[in-house]
C-alpha positions as CSV (number, residue, x, y, z in Angstrom):
1,M,-4.0,-50.7,25.1
2,Y,-5.2,-48.9,22.9
3,D,-7.8,-50.6,21.3
4,G,-10.0,-47.9,20.5
5,L,-8.1,-46.3,18.6
6,N,-8.7,-48.3,16.3
7,A,-12.1,-47.1,15.1
8,F,-11.2,-46.6,11.4
9,G,-8.2,-49.3,11.8
10,K,-5.5,-50.7,13.3
11,N,-3.1,-47.6,13.6
12,L,0.9,-46.7,14.5
13,D,-0.7,-46.2,18.2
14,S,-2.3,-49.4,17.9
15,V,0.0,-52.2,17.6
16,E,2.6,-53.8,18.9
17,G,6.0,-55.6,18.4
18,E,6.4,-56.2,15.3
19,T,3.2,-54.8,13.8
20,W,4.2,-52.3,15.1
21,Q,7.9,-51.8,13.7
22,R,6.0,-52.3,9.8
23,H,4.1,-49.6,10.7
24,R,6.7,-46.7,11.7
25,K,8.7,-47.4,8.5
26,L,5.4,-47.2,6.4
27,T,5.2,-44.5,8.3
28,A,7.6,-42.4,9.0
29,P,8.7,-41.3,5.5
30,S,5.0,-39.1,5.1
31,F,5.9,-36.5,7.9
32,N,8.7,-35.4,5.1
33,E,10.0,-32.4,4.8
34,R,8.0,-31.6,1.4
35,V,5.3,-31.8,3.7
36,S,6.8,-29.8,6.3
37,S,7.4,-27.2,3.4
38,S,3.1,-27.4,2.7
39,V,2.1,-26.8,6.6
40,W,4.1,-23.9,6.8
41,S,2.8,-22.0,3.5
42,E,-0.7,-23.3,4.6
43,S,-0.4,-22.2,8.9
44,L,0.5,-19.1,7.8
45,R,-2.0,-18.2,4.9
46,Q,-4.7,-19.9,7.9
47,A,-3.1,-17.4,10.3
48,S,-3.4,-14.1,8.1
49,Q,-6.8,-14.6,7.3
50,M,-7.4,-15.6,11.0
51,L,-5.8,-12.2,12.4
52,Q,-7.8,-10.3,9.1
53,E,-10.9,-11.5,11.0
54,W,-9.4,-10.6,15.4
55,T,-8.0,-7.2,13.8
56,S,-11.8,-6.5,12.6
57,C,-13.2,-6.9,16.0
58,S,-14.0,-3.9,17.8
59,E,-15.4,-5.2,21.5
60,G,-12.7,-7.9,21.3
61,T,-11.4,-11.6,20.0
62,P,-14.8,-13.4,21.2
63,D,-13.8,-16.9,21.4
64,V,-9.7,-17.7,20.4
65,A,-9.9,-21.2,21.5
66,R,-12.7,-21.8,19.1
67,D,-11.0,-20.4,15.6
68,T,-7.6,-21.6,16.5
69,A,-9.1,-25.2,16.3
70,T,-10.8,-24.4,13.1
71,L,-7.3,-23.5,11.8
72,A,-6.1,-26.3,13.1
73,L,-8.3,-28.5,10.9
74,H,-7.9,-26.8,7.9
75,V,-4.0,-26.9,8.2
76,L,-4.7,-30.9,8.5
77,S,-7.5,-30.9,5.9
78,H,-4.7,-28.8,3.6
79,A,-1.9,-31.5,4.9
80,G,-3.5,-34.5,4.7
81,L,-5.5,-35.3,2.0
82,G,-4.7,-31.8,0.1
83,I,-7.7,-30.4,0.2
84,Q,-8.0,-26.3,0.9
85,Y,-9.8,-24.1,2.8
86,A,-10.3,-20.2,3.4
87,F,-9.9,-19.4,7.5
88,K,-13.5,-18.1,7.2
89,D,-15.5,-20.5,5.1
90,A,-19.1,-20.4,5.1
91,K,-20.3,-22.6,2.4
92,N,-18.5,-25.6,1.4
93,K,-18.8,-27.1,-2.3
94,I,-19.8,-30.7,-1.7
95,E,-20.2,-32.8,-5.0
96,A,-21.7,-36.7,-5.1
97,P,-21.6,-38.7,-3.3
98,H,-21.0,-37.0,-0.7
99,E,-23.0,-35.1,1.6
100,M,-20.9,-33.8,3.6
101,S,-17.7,-31.7,3.5
102,Y,-14.4,-33.4,4.4
103,R,-14.1,-30.1,6.7
104,D,-17.0,-31.0,8.3
105,A,-17.2,-34.9,8.5
106,L,-13.4,-34.6,9.8
107,F,-14.9,-31.9,12.8
108,L,-17.8,-34.1,13.9
109,V,-15.7,-37.1,13.9
110,L,-12.3,-35.3,16.0
111,T,-14.9,-34.1,18.3
112,N,-16.7,-36.9,19.0
113,F,-14.1,-39.7,19.7
114,T,-15.3,-41.1,23.0
115,M,-18.5,-41.9,21.2
116,L,-16.7,-43.9,18.1
117,V,-15.2,-45.7,20.6
118,M,-17.9,-46.5,22.7
119,L,-20.3,-47.3,19.8
120,P,-19.8,-49.2,16.9
121,M,-19.0,-47.5,14.1
122,N,-22.0,-49.4,11.6
123,F,-24.4,-49.2,14.0
124,M,-24.4,-45.4,15.1
125,T,-26.5,-44.5,11.9
126,S,-29.4,-47.0,13.4
127,S,-32.5,-44.5,12.7
128,F,-33.3,-45.5,16.2
129,L,-30.6,-43.5,17.6
130,P,-30.7,-39.3,18.6
131,A,-29.8,-37.5,15.7
132,K,-26.6,-36.1,16.8
133,V,-25.5,-40.0,17.4
134,R,-26.9,-40.3,13.4
135,R,-24.9,-37.7,12.4
136,V,-21.4,-38.5,13.6
137,G,-22.3,-41.4,12.4
138,Q,-22.9,-39.8,8.9
139,A,-19.4,-38.4,9.1
140,C,-17.6,-41.4,10.2
141,Q,-18.9,-42.4,6.4
142,E,-18.2,-39.9,4.5
143,F,-14.9,-39.2,6.1
144,K,-14.5,-42.8,5.3
145,L,-15.5,-42.3,1.8
146,Y,-12.9,-39.1,0.8
147,M,-10.2,-41.0,1.9
148,K,-11.2,-43.9,0.2
149,E,-11.4,-41.6,-2.7
150,M,-8.3,-39.8,-2.4
151,I,-6.6,-43.2,-1.4
152,E,-7.5,-45.0,-5.5
153,G,-6.3,-41.8,-7.2
154,V,-3.3,-41.8,-4.7
155,K,-2.5,-45.1,-6.0
156,A,-3.2,-44.2,-10.1
157,S,-1.0,-41.2,-10.1
158,V,2.0,-43.7,-8.3
159,A,1.0,-46.0,-11.1
160,E,1.8,-43.5,-13.7
161,N,4.7,-42.5,-12.4
162,K,3.0,-38.9,-11.7
163,D,4.0,-36.9,-8.9
164,S,7.3,-38.7,-7.6
165,E,6.6,-37.0,-4.3
166,A,4.0,-36.3,-2.4
167,H,3.0,-32.8,-1.0
168,N,0.6,-34.4,2.1
169,L,0.4,-37.2,4.8
170,L,-1.8,-39.6,2.2
171,G,-0.3,-39.6,-0.8
172,A,3.8,-39.7,1.0
173,L,1.4,-43.0,3.2
174,V,0.2,-44.4,0.0
175,Q,3.8,-44.0,-2.1
176,A,5.8,-45.4,1.2
177,S,3.4,-48.9,1.4
178,Q,2.8,-49.2,-2.4
179,A,7.2,-49.6,-2.1
180,E,7.3,-52.0,-0.3
181,K,5.7,-55.5,-0.3
182,H,4.1,-56.0,2.3
183,G,2.5,-52.3,2.5
184,L,-0.7,-51.0,4.6
185,S,-3.7,-52.4,3.9
186,D,-6.9,-49.5,2.6
187,D,-7.8,-49.9,6.5
188,E,-4.0,-49.2,8.1
189,L,-4.2,-46.1,5.7
190,Y,-7.5,-45.2,7.0
191,G,-6.4,-45.9,10.4
192,N,-3.4,-44.0,10.2
193,L,-5.1,-40.8,8.6
194,F,-7.2,-41.1,11.4
195,I,-5.1,-41.0,14.2
196,Y,-2.5,-37.8,12.6
197,N,-5.9,-36.1,11.8
198,M,-7.0,-36.9,16.1
199,A,-3.4,-36.6,16.9
200,G,-2.9,-33.3,15.7
201,H,-6.0,-31.2,16.1
202,E,-7.1,-30.3,19.7
203,T,-3.8,-30.5,20.8
204,T,-2.2,-27.9,18.3
205,A,-5.3,-26.1,18.4
206,N,-4.7,-26.1,22.5
207,A,-1.5,-24.8,22.6
208,V,-1.7,-21.6,20.1
209,A,-5.2,-20.4,22.4
210,T,-3.6,-20.8,26.1
211,S,-0.2,-18.8,24.3
212,I,-1.8,-16.2,23.2
213,A,-3.1,-15.7,26.2
214,Y,0.0,-16.3,27.9
215,L,1.3,-13.7,25.7
216,A,-1.7,-11.2,26.5
217,A,-1.3,-11.7,30.3
218,A,2.8,-11.0,29.9
219,P,3.4,-8.3,26.9
220,Q,7.1,-8.3,27.4
221,W,6.7,-11.9,25.8
222,Q,5.0,-10.4,22.8
223,D,8.1,-7.7,22.1
224,W,10.6,-10.9,22.6
225,I,8.9,-13.0,19.7
226,C,8.7,-9.6,17.6
227,E,12.0,-9.2,18.3
228,E,13.1,-12.2,16.6
229,L,10.3,-12.7,14.2
230,R,11.6,-8.9,12.4
231,T,15.4,-9.7,12.2
232,V,14.2,-13.1,10.3
233,L,11.3,-12.5,8.2
234,G,13.1,-8.7,7.2
235,K,10.4,-6.0,6.0
236,S,8.6,-8.6,3.9
237,S,4.5,-7.8,4.8
238,S,3.5,-10.9,2.3
239,V,3.9,-14.4,3.5
240,E,4.1,-16.1,0.7
241,D,7.8,-14.6,0.8
242,W,8.4,-16.2,4.0
243,N,10.3,-18.6,3.1
244,Y,10.1,-22.5,5.0
245,E,13.4,-23.8,5.1
246,H,15.7,-20.5,5.8
247,M,13.3,-18.3,7.9
248,Y,11.9,-21.6,10.2
249,P,14.9,-23.0,12.0
250,R,16.1,-18.9,12.8
251,L,12.4,-18.7,15.3
252,R,13.9,-20.7,18.1
253,R,11.7,-17.9,20.3
254,C,8.9,-18.6,19.1
255,Q,9.9,-22.4,19.5
256,A,10.3,-21.8,23.1
257,I,6.6,-20.4,23.3
258,Q,5.6,-23.3,22.3
259,L,7.8,-25.4,24.4
260,E,7.5,-23.4,27.3
261,T,3.4,-23.9,27.0
262,L,3.3,-27.7,26.9
263,R,5.4,-27.6,29.2
264,I,3.4,-25.9,31.7
265,H,0.0,-26.6,30.6
266,G,0.5,-29.4,28.0
267,S,-2.6,-31.3,26.2
268,T,-1.9,-34.4,27.5
269,V,-1.3,-34.8,31.3
270,F,-0.3,-39.0,31.5
271,L,1.2,-41.3,29.3
272,P,0.3,-44.6,29.6
273,K,2.5,-47.6,28.8
274,A,2.5,-51.0,29.3
275,T,5.1,-53.2,29.2
276,G,3.3,-56.4,27.5
277,S,4.9,-59.7,27.5
278,L,8.5,-59.1,28.0
279,A,9.7,-57.6,31.7
280,Q,10.7,-54.0,30.9
281,V,14.2,-52.2,33.2
282,V,13.8,-48.7,33.9
283,S,17.0,-46.5,35.1
284,I,16.3,-43.9,37.1
285,N,19.3,-41.7,38.5
286,E,21.6,-44.6,38.3
287,T,19.8,-47.9,40.2
288,E,17.6,-50.5,37.9
289,Y,14.5,-51.1,38.2
290,L,12.3,-54.5,37.6
291,I,8.9,-53.7,35.6
292,P,7.1,-57.1,36.0
293,P,5.9,-58.2,32.1
294,N,2.0,-57.6,32.1
295,T,2.0,-54.3,34.0
296,F,0.2,-51.2,32.9
297,V,2.0,-48.0,34.0
298,I,1.0,-44.2,33.8
299,A,3.3,-41.6,33.4
300,N,2.6,-38.2,35.2
301,S,3.6,-35.4,32.4
302,Q,2.4,-32.5,34.6
303,A,4.6,-33.7,37.9
304,L,7.7,-33.9,35.6
305,H,7.5,-31.0,33.6
306,C,6.9,-29.2,37.0
307,D,10.2,-31.3,38.7
308,P,12.3,-27.9,40.3
309,Q,14.9,-30.6,41.0
310,I,14.5,-30.3,36.1
311,W,13.6,-27.1,35.7
312,G,14.5,-24.8,39.3
313,A,12.9,-23.0,41.4
314,D,10.4,-20.6,39.2
315,A,9.4,-24.1,38.0
316,L,5.5,-23.2,37.7
317,Q,6.2,-19.4,36.0
318,W,5.4,-19.4,32.4
319,R,9.3,-18.6,31.3
320,P,10.1,-19.2,27.7
321,D,13.7,-17.8,27.5
322,R,14.0,-20.7,29.9
323,W,14.4,-23.1,26.9
324,I,17.1,-20.6,25.1
325,V,20.4,-21.7,25.8
326,K,22.1,-18.2,26.3
327,S,19.8,-15.2,25.0
328,G,22.5,-13.2,22.8
329,V,21.7,-12.4,18.3
330,P,18.0,-13.2,17.8
331,G,17.8,-15.7,14.7
332,E,21.5,-16.9,15.7
333,E,19.6,-18.7,18.9
334,E,19.9,-22.3,20.2
335,L,17.1,-24.5,21.8
336,V,17.4,-26.1,25.6
337,D,18.6,-29.7,25.2
338,P,16.2,-31.4,28.3
339,P,17.6,-34.3,30.1
340,P,16.3,-37.5,28.6
341,G,12.9,-38.4,30.2
342,A,12.4,-34.6,31.3
343,F,10.2,-33.1,28.7
344,I,7.5,-35.9,26.7
345,A,5.0,-33.1,25.5
346,W,5.5,-35.9,22.5
347,A,6.1,-38.4,24.7
348,G,10.2,-40.9,24.0
349,G,12.5,-43.2,22.5
350,P,11.1,-45.3,19.6
351,R,7.1,-44.2,20.5
352,V,8.3,-41.2,20.1
353,C,5.0,-39.0,18.2
354,P,5.5,-38.7,14.4
355,G,3.9,-35.5,14.1
356,K,6.3,-33.2,16.4
357,K,7.8,-31.5,13.9
358,F,4.3,-30.8,12.1
359,S,3.2,-29.7,15.6
360,Q,6.4,-27.8,16.1
361,V,6.1,-25.8,12.1
362,E,2.1,-25.1,12.1
363,F,2.6,-23.3,15.9
364,T,5.5,-21.4,14.6
365,A,4.0,-20.3,11.6
366,V,1.1,-19.4,13.3
367,M,3.3,-17.4,15.6
368,A,5.5,-15.4,13.0
369,A,2.3,-14.7,11.2
370,I,0.4,-12.9,14.1
371,F,2.8,-11.3,16.2
372,R,5.4,-9.7,13.7
373,D,3.5,-6.4,12.9
374,Y,0.4,-7.2,16.2
375,T,0.0,-7.0,20.3
376,V,-2.5,-8.8,21.8
377,T,-4.3,-7.4,25.3
378,P,-7.3,-8.9,27.5
379,K,-10.0,-6.2,26.8
380,A,-10.6,-4.9,29.5
381,K,-14.7,-4.6,31.8
382,D,-16.7,-1.3,32.8
383,N,-14.4,0.4,35.6
384,E,-11.5,-2.5,35.6
385,T,-8.0,-1.5,35.9
386,A,-5.4,-3.2,33.8
387,Q,-4.2,-5.0,37.1
388,R,-7.3,-6.8,37.6
389,T,-7.7,-7.6,34.0
390,R,-5.2,-8.9,33.2
391,E,-5.2,-11.4,36.8
392,R,-8.5,-12.7,35.1
393,L,-7.2,-13.7,31.9
394,E,-4.7,-15.5,34.2
395,R,-7.4,-17.1,36.6
396,M,-9.1,-18.0,32.9
397,I,-5.6,-19.6,31.7
398,E,-5.9,-21.5,35.3
399,D,-9.4,-23.3,34.9
400,S,-7.9,-25.6,32.7
401,A,-9.7,-29.3,33.4
402,I,-9.3,-32.4,30.2
403,T,-12.2,-32.8,28.0
404,A,-12.4,-35.9,26.2
405,I,-8.4,-36.6,25.7
406,T,-6.8,-32.8,26.6
407,L,-6.2,-30.6,28.7
408,Q,-8.1,-27.1,27.8
409,M,-9.5,-23.8,29.3
410,K,-13.2,-24.5,30.4
411,N,-13.8,-21.1,29.9
412,P,-12.0,-19.5,27.0
413,R,-14.4,-16.8,25.9
414,D,-14.2,-15.3,29.8
415,V,-11.7,-13.0,28.6
416,R,-11.9,-11.0,25.0
417,L,-8.5,-9.8,23.8
418,S,-8.4,-6.9,21.5
419,W,-5.2,-6.6,18.9
420,S,-2.7,-3.6,18.1
421,R,-0.8,-3.1,14.7
422,R,2.6,-2.6,16.3
423,R,4.7,1.0,14.5
């Protein structure tokens, strides 16, 4: 069912049965706390640099969605292969035999995923094809070459017993695979790293951009998370002092912002599943239903996430505090645990997205870096009232559609955002 995801090799999302169990066993360790700590630090660094760019725009931030996509790409580059970029990095050093930076290659691969599904990779560099297609084909070759070089480097380090624990996804993947008799082949390593990048780029970037728009339209929630951030993070203005282990688990309100945005504006609006060669039993309201073999099923996550029987009469309202068990002392609150199967932003069950924690840590770090000391408001046009401006922003959020693979705002540049430092 997911064969189109095999552009670089078979991976956790495209395989079934015993092969899936092997992939799951070998890929799960790569999302460890050491990688999460690296994601936290890099997300804080990128978000701080992004905020500097935004606060220097006197006419308001022109394209938040574009910038959050850049941030997510840089976090993936660092957490994936250990390659670090500045947020505003106009030029990249490119070393032979490469003709394209890793970041640029990854960006072209991720933003042209549908092309990879439709055309064989080796065919895409043919001289008679349009220049854009050839450029994407070149990016695929460059991306694979970067992964090949890094895999060889990690294998050499493992052989020499260097760095017993990897700080990035590829290193952790290779180490886990090397430790097993039936480890992942190089093509499977390529495939899994690609799927990690594809699953973690647009989804997190969209969640951050959309959440910022929601917060700009409803400033009371900015005050709500700022109260938590100033309680947990203290007076230190340097993000380098913000400790992942001590601070991330306490930032429940920031995490609630992400959960609420994914609930009503999630990147994935449906979840395709298949029973395979065996019938499956599904239990709904204490009644069991037999789904026949080889049946294709699509779960409508948008309808599920807006069901008033689960989420209440205000299910269509963006209200982040619904995710807090009981509002109380900031930094000491707990998150609501929805009923099983009621919230599937990261899928669920055995095939839950392995990058769930990765995205949560990244999102929370970005919220912390931005909203502890700053507020955001939609920038009014000439002679426009505050109410009209807010309504225009709300319409921009609602005017969303599925692009290549995810749901996102169609015209994120329609409303500029202005930033002000808190006292």
